[in-house]
N, C-alpha and C positions, 0 to 999 in steps of 0.2 A: 594488509587487512584481509582477513578470511571470514567468510560467512558459511556456516555448515548446516546441513540437514543430516538426517540419519545416514543417507546413502550418497550425498553429493557435497561437493565443496566448490565455492565460488570465490575466485581470487579477485579482490577489489582493490589491489594495490596500485593499478595503473589505469584500468579501463572501466569507465562507468557503464552501467547496465540499465536496460529498460525493462520494467514490469508492465506488460500490457493488460489493460482492464477489459474483462469480459463479464458484463452484467447479464444475467439470465432472468432479470426481473421485468415486470410490466411497468414499473413506476420509477426507475432511477432518473435522476435529475437531467441527465444528458442524452442517454440512449435507451431509455426504458422501452421494452417490447421489441427491440430490433433483433435480439439474438435469443429469443425463446425457442425451446425445442433443441434436441440434440444436434440435428443436422445443421441448423443455422448457427448454433453456438460453436460447433466444431469448425465450421467453415471460417468463422471470424477469428477463432483462436489461431488457426493455421495461417490466416492472412497476417495476423500480428507477428507470428514467428517469421514469416517470409520477409516482413519489414525489418526484422532484426531484434524483436523482443526476445529476451532470454528467460523470462519468467512470465507465466500467464496467471493472473489473479482472477479467480472465478467467484462471483458473488450472487447470492440468491435472495438477498433482502436489501432493499434500498435504505441507505443511511442519510439521505438528503434531509435538510431541516424540515421538521414537521412530519416526517414519515412515521408510520405505525409499525409495531413488530409483526413479524410473520411467524406462524406456528413452525416448530422445528421440523415436523414431518413434511410440510410443504416446501420448506427451504431445502431439505434433503432431496426431495423429488426434483427440484430445479437444478441442483448442483452435482450430486454424486454421479448420476449417469454421464454428465458432461465431463467430469474429471476422468471417469473410466474410459470414455471414448478418446479423450485427448491423450491419455497415457498409452493407449494402444497405438496411437498414430505418431507419437512424439516422445523423445527421451529427455526432454528438458525439464526445467523446474516448474512445478505446478503449485499454486497457492490457493487456499480456500479463505475467502474473505467472510468471516463470521465471528460472532461473539457467543455462539452456542456450542457447548461441548458435543452434543449429539450430532450436530451438523459437521463439526470438525472431525469427529471420529469416523463418520461415514465417508467423508472425503479422503481422509488419510488411508482408510481401508481400500478405497478405490484407486489410490496411487498418488495422492498429493504429498508434497514435501514440506509445505509451509502452512502455518496457521497465522493469518493476518487478522488480528483482533482489535477492532476499534475501541473496545473498552479497556485495553491494556491488561487483559486477563483479570479484570474485576467483575465482569458482567455475569459470569456463570461460575459457581464454586467448583464445578467439575472440570473446568478448562485447564487449570494449572496441573492437577495430577495427570490428566490425559496427556498434556504436552511433555511432562516429565517421563511418563511411561513410553510414549511414542518416539522420543528423541528427535522430534521434528524441529525444523527451523521455526522461529517465532518472530512476528512483527508486533511490537508493543507500541500502540498509538496513544497519544494524549487526547482526551476529549473532556470538556467541561459539561457535565449533565448527561443527557441522553438525546438521541436524534430528534425525538418528538418535541423537546423543549430547549435544546441546547442554544438556540439563537435568541432566547428570550432575555435580552439585556445581560449578556455575559460581562463579568467584571474581573479585572486583575489589577493588582498594585504594580506588579512588574511581571509581564507575561513571560519574558525570556527566563527570568530566574525561577518562576513557578513551574514552567515546563521542565526546566533542567532539574529542579528538585524532585519532580515526579519521576523522571527517568532514573535518578539516583536511587530513589526509594524502590522502584520496580526492579532495578538491577540487583540490589541487596536482597530483596524479598524473594525474587525468583531463583537466584543462586542458592539461597538458604534452603529453598524447597527442593533443590536438586536439578534445576535446569542449568545446563552447561553454558558458560558465557559465550562461547563461540557460535551458538545457535541463535543468539539474540541480535535483532536490530531495532531501531527506534524511529518512530514517525511523529513529528511535532503536531500533526493533526490540523493542518491548514483548513480553516473553514468549519471546524468542529467545536462549537461553543466559543467562537471568537469573532469579534468585530473586524472590519477591514484594517483598522490601525493595529490590532493585535497580530493579524496575519503578516502585515508588512514588517512589523518589528521582529517577528520570528524569521522571516526571510532575510532581513538585514543582519541577523545574528548568526546566520549559517557560516561555517568555516572551520569548525572543529568537530571531531567525532563526538558521539554520545558518550556518556560515562562508560568507563572500562575500555575505551578505545573502540567501541562498537560502531558499526556504520549507521548512517542516517538514511532513511527512506523518505523521499519528498513526494507528496501527492498534492499537486496544485492544479492539475489538468482541468481546464474549463471552469474553475471554481469562481465563486461569487466575488472574491477579491479582485479578480481581473475585470469583471463587469463593473465593480464599484470604481476602480481607477479609470477605466476607459469609457464608462457609460455605455457598455455594450451588452445588450440583452440577448442577442443571437448567439447561442452557445457554440455553434459551428465556427463563428468568427473569433472564438477565444483560443483556437489551436495555435496560431502563430505567437501570440503573447506567451502561451505555455512554453513553446520552443525557446523563446528568449529567456525565460526564467530557468529552463533546463541548462542552457549554455552558461548563464551567470552562476547558477548553483554549482555546476561542475567545476568552474574556475575556483569556487570557494571550497571544493573538496567533497561535495556530495556525490556519492557513487551509485545510488539507487534511485530511479525515477519512475514513478507510477503514472502512466499516461494513457489516454484513449487512442491517440494517433501515433503509432510507434515510429514509423519511418522517419519523419522530419526530426524527431527528438533523438533518434540514434545518430542521424547525420550531425545534429548539433553537438552531441557528445564527441564524435570522432573529430570534428573540425576544431572544437575547443582543445581537445587533447593534442592535436597537431600543433596548434599555436603555443601550447604549453611545453612543447618538445617531447611529448609522450607518445608520438605516433609509432605504432607497431610496424616493424619491417615486414 
């Protein structure tokens, strides 16, 4: 399984990879305000890299439940300089977490490789042609509704089938528009317009690639489903349950894991792969 951007190729056939989360926002649900400013953001990004993250996902707008949109120019000011600074310091994969084409364009111009769009390229009509022209890698996420309202009584008849159908539609539509299949990966959107039982059903259904044989990106780090199961409101105490899910999901074949705390999740991947007989010599 290969995931490509315009200038990079990631081999996902044996070794799972960690995408480290870098929020440059004042209000993200877990670490809002901790990494604002270029110096603080770059320091944290390089810390994630030192821990073993091979992709850094930079976001400038909170998508926690109930959050409000941020103007594009403000989001660009929060993210593009950080992308540029990280690109000067590091030659790995950089992702921009946005649903706005203007923000994505600024980040790609600053050196990003990936557009990670929580709207699945639905939110901004300019995003699809931008990604086609840029040849960037794309993460297509499933979300019911929008962050401000997505947790207002979400309903599914069969959440697994409906997310799968969304992926199939997106693959067909994006390919028809000119996006190459090998640049795509798909995120089931744990916590985005889903109740705990929906999230658990999606986790239970992991184990096969997304349509077209594309990889799955799992983003469950510190999410509310962990708090719902364990009754844990302290977000910092959700890191080890996240590691447990990472190990279990890797056993089911998930190769991309978006997390806040990179080191323990990288260790979980390597240990699980050793047990599976996939340890690299």
